[in-house]
C-alpha positions as CSV (number, residue, x, y, z in Angstrom):
1,M,-3.2,-10.2,15.7
2,E,-0.3,-12.1,14.2
3,R,2.2,-10.0,16.1
4,V,0.6,-10.9,19.4
5,R,0.8,-14.6,18.5
6,V,4.5,-14.3,17.6
7,F,5.2,-12.4,20.8
8,V,3.5,-15.1,22.9
9,E,5.4,-17.9,21.1
10,E,8.8,-16.2,21.5
11,M,8.2,-15.6,25.2
12,C,7.2,-19.2,25.8
13,E,10.2,-20.4,23.9
14,I,12.6,-18.6,26.3
15,G,10.6,-19.8,29.3
16,R,8.8,-16.5,30.2
17,P,5.2,-16.9,29.1
18,P,3.3,-13.6,29.3
19,S,0.3,-13.3,31.4
20,L,-3.2,-12.8,29.9
21,R,-3.0,-9.2,31.2
22,Q,0.2,-8.6,29.2
23,I,-1.3,-10.1,26.1
24,G,-4.4,-8.0,26.5
25,R,-2.4,-4.8,26.9
26,L,-0.3,-5.6,23.8
27,A,-3.4,-6.2,21.7
28,K,-5.0,-3.0,23.1
29,T,-1.9,-1.0,22.3
30,L,-1.7,-2.3,18.8
31,R,-5.3,-1.5,18.1
32,A,-5.0,2.0,19.6
33,T,-2.0,2.8,17.4
34,G,-3.5,1.4,14.3
35,R,-0.7,-1.1,14.0
36,D,-3.1,-4.0,13.8
37,L,-3.7,-2.8,10.2
38,L,-0.2,-3.9,9.4
39,I,-0.7,-7.5,10.7
């Protein structure tokens, strides 16, 4: 879930922290597409 962590950090740096719902959706999408295997 490294990509999720990086996304959250980048969004926080620009002053737009994602909601927990957004983080959950991103993680779910990565798992569904098999992209978590690349992390």
